[in-house]
N, C-alpha and C positions, 0 to 999 in steps of 0.2 A: 160476728166472726170477722167480718171486714175490720172492725175497729182493733181486734186483737192483732191481726194480721200487720196491719198499719203500725201498731206498737212496735212490733217486734221489727220491721223495715226500720222504724226510726231509730230504735237501739243500736242496730246493724250499722246502719249509717254515722252515728255517733262514733260508736265505737273505732270504726274505721278512721274517722275524721281525725280522733285523737290519736289512734296508731301513726297516720300520715304526719299528723304534727310532730308526734313523737321523734319519728325516723328523721323528719327534716331538721329537728332541734341538734339530734345526735349527729347529724351529716355536715351540717351547716357550722363551718369553724365560729361564725359570728355566736353562734349557742352555746359553743364549749367553755366550761369552766376547767382550766387546766388543771390537771394533776401536776405535782412537784418532782423533778428527779435532778439526782445531783451528780457531778461529773467530779472525779478525782482529779486533784492538780497533780500536774506529772511535771512540774518544770525539773529538771535532772540537777542535781548538785554538781557534777562533773561534765561540762559541755563543750564542744568544739565552736569558737566563735563563729566560725564559716557557716554554721547552719542556723545562727539567730538573725531572724530576718522580721523586719515589719510589713505589714499589709494592711494598708489603711490605718484605722485606730487600733491594731492590734500589732504586738511583738510577740514572737514566739521562736521555740526552737523546732523549725521544720524540716523533715527528712528529705535527705539531698539523693537518697536512694530507696528503691522498693522492689523487693523480690530479686535483690542480686543487679539490678540496673539504674542507671542514673534517671532522675527524674527532669524530664524537658516539660516548658510551658510553650504555651501558645497563645496567641490573641487575634481577634477579629475586629476589623476596623468598625467605627462607630463615630457617626460625625462630632468634629472637635474642631481646635483642638481642647480637649477638656480643660477646664480651667481648675479642677481641684482633683477629680479621680477618674481614672479609667473605669467604664461600666462593667467589663468583663474579663478576666482572665482564666485558663485553664492548665492546671498542671495533669500531665500525662503520666500516671502512678503505673499504669499497665494500659497502653492505647486500647481503646473501646473497651476493655473489660475492668477498669478501675480509672476513673477520672475526677478532679478534684476542682471545682469551679470557685472561684474569688469574686467577688461581685465589690464595687465601691461604695463606702459609706453613702448612706441616705437621711438625712433628717426627715423622718416620716409627718411629725406635726411639732412645729415649734413649741417650746416650753413642759413638753411632756417628757420626765424623766424616767429613768430605767424603774424605779420603784413606782410610780405611778402607772408605767405599763404593767408591771407585774400586778397591781391592785386591780388595773381592768380585766385583766385576765383570768384572775382568781372567781370572778362572777360571770353566770350565765347571761344575763338581762341586764349588762350595764355598758355605757360608753360603744355603743354600737357603731356611731360615726367614725371614733377613732378605730375600731377594728378593723372597718370597711378599709380606711386607708392603709393599716398595717398589712391586712392579707392582700390586700393589691400589689404591694410591694414584696412581701415575702413568699407570699404563696398564690400566685395568680391562678385563674381558672385554667388556663391552658397546662398548667402543670397537675392540676388534679384530675385530668382527662384519664378514663380508664384506670384510675389508681385507686385502691384503699388507702386511706392515712389516717393516721393518729396524730396527736399534737399534744405536746407537755411543756411546761415552763422549766427549762432547767436552771441550775444555779451552781455555785462554789464557794467552798469555804473559805477561799481567798478572797480579801476586799477587792484585789485587783483581777480577779480571774473573770472568764467568760461566764456571761448569764443573759437570758433572752428566752426565745421560743424555739423548741424542737419539732420538727416536722417529719414524720416517717411515712413514707410513700412506696407501697407495692404495686408494681407494673406488670408483675406477673413474671417475665425474665429476668429481670432486674431490679434493684431497690434504688430508692433516694434517701438520704437522711440529708436534712437541710437544717444547720443551726443558724437562726437569725440573732446575733450577738447583738448587745446594745449597750453603748456606754452610759456612763452616769449620768451624763447630760442629756440622753435619750436619742445619741445617733444608732441607724440601726445598719447591719453589715450582714452578708449571707454568706455561709461558708457551707458547700454542698459537694457531697462526697456521692456519685453514681456508680453502682458498682453490680456486676452479674450475680446471680444465684451460684456461686461456686466457692470452693475454699480458698481461691485467692481473692474472691472479694471480697469474704469475711476477714480474712487477713488485712486487707486494706481498710476497711472500715473500722477495725479494732484501732489500727495505727493512727486512723484519722481522728478518732475520738480521743485516743492519749495524746495527740498533738493539741487538740483542743483544750484539753486540760492544762496545757503549758502556757497557753496565753495568756499574756497581762494586756488588759485595755484600758486606754486612758484617752482624753479627751484633746491631749495637746500632741502636735503633730512633730513641733519641732526636735524633740530628743530622737525621733524615729527616723528623720532626714539626716539629722549630724551623724546618726548611726551607719547607715547605709551608704552616705556621702563618703566617708573614711573608709569605709572596705573598699569602696569603688575607687578610691585614688591609690589604694594600694597594689592594684594589678597591673601588671607588667605583661602585656600581649605577648612582646618580643619573647619572653622566659618562656611562654607556654607555647608558642611557635616553634621552639627550638628543641622542645621535649621529642626526642625520637621514637617514643613507642607511642602508636596511635591510641592503646588501651589507657596510658596516662594522661593523653593530649584531650582526648574527648570530655571526661569527665571535668576538667578544669576549663574548658571552654563553655561546657553547661554549665558550670557554677556560676561563671561572671555572667553568663546570657540571665540566667535567673535573679543574679543581684541586680542586675540594669530592672528588671521586671518588677523587683522589690521596690526601688526607686521610682519607679513610674508610679506605682501604687499609693505613694505617697506625695511626690510631686512630680505630675505630667506636665508641666509648665514651661519646661525648658526644651528647646529643639535640639539641643546636642543629644540628649538622652535618647532620642528615638535614632538620631543617626549613629552613636555608638552600638545600640542594639543591632541596629542592621549591620553593621562593621562584624560584631562578634556572630553573627548568624550566619554572614557568608563565610567567614571563615570555618565555621561548624559544619556549614552544609558542603564545603568542598572538599572538607576531610572525610565526610561520610561518603560521598559520591565517589570519591578516587580512591577508597579504602579496596586493596586487594582480596581481603579476606574480611567477612564478616565477624566484628569485633563484639557486638551486643545485638540480642533477639530483637530489639525495638527498634533497629535503625531504620529500615523500611519507613515507618511510620514518621520518624523525626526526619527523615528526607523529605516526605509528602508535606511535612510543616512549613519547610524551608520557603517555597516560592509564595505561600500565602501569608504568611509571616512578614515576609519581605513588602510585599503589597500593600498589606495595611499598616505598616510603618510609612511607607512612602504615602500614602493619604492622609496620614495624619501628620505628616511633615507640609504638606501642601496647604493645610489648614492652619497655619501661621502665617503670617504676613506675606501675601504673596509678591509685593513690592520689594520687599527686603533682599539684600544681596545675601545675606547669609541663610534667607529660606531657599533662594534659587540654586545656590552652590549645595546646599544639602540634600535637595531633591535632585539635584544632576548626579552627584555623586550617588545617591541610594539606588537611582535606576540604572546606574553603570553597575553598582553590584549586584542587581536584578539580573540583568542582562548575562553579566559574568556566570551567573548560576545556572541560567537556562542554556547558556551554550555549553558548558560542561555536561548538564544534565542531557542535552541532546548527542552529544560524542559519545557518554556512556551508553545510552540508548543503541546507536549504531553500530558499537562494538558488541552489545551483546546478541546483535541478530545473526 
């Protein structure tokens, strides 16, 4: 009898062990054999050149409005100056409800091409060391916390289209879709949308995927830099400032602001770019705070973004050569812009009491 009971217990232990291993392998991304999904190529035939922007190694038609409102960007300081890429920028499609994060490209492992990454992810038990490096960048443990997730290899019929790994994370009250785009030579770049479980969230997700389907991916930054630099050279802030209607002026300032963000995503090594972004942010912030009437629903969120953005830009400027006259002058001028914004903000607060 004891022998029979022992056998039963042994069988149960083995069964539980097998189930545990199965669940571990189907939870741990290292052991996933990724299914393939296809994204439609949505680069439109008729486009507005104003909306074609590079971000890192990608070029695409990015929306400048969502739900009837302009899309404003923000950026938090991370120790620099970055020699090649800003680590993170965020587009506020619908503040809090729908936000898109753009991360700077990174070579996860030298010499591993997009074709090799695809082959790696097509097998459950292969190249685990490479996968560990990939997931440390693309899906850190803290992003997986308290979330149900799935992963797939996404691809495109366009030879220059986006391809890589798509992570879907369900956090209960909101979703996260992260697309890690990989260039031909194997440089990875995260594009992430976080959205609430609501119709506006689903609308944002659909537009984001459509935007992703229009991206062109190359390993050469020179054309992207030339493209966005030419855009910025065409800007005449005096003409924008002269626009009498706030509803016409704000979108133009936001557009220029976003163009400079785009430039920083492909070349953050020029101090002048941080200074010019601070100048446009200052103009936008003052217009928003001095507005007699609310023009856009998202204005409060944009105003809240003004001070931290200027502070981040000042920190980046200070990371350039501190002994250079150019650096000292830029920092002094940017700090004056911040002081101006804080003064107006204080005045507006006093009037509202």
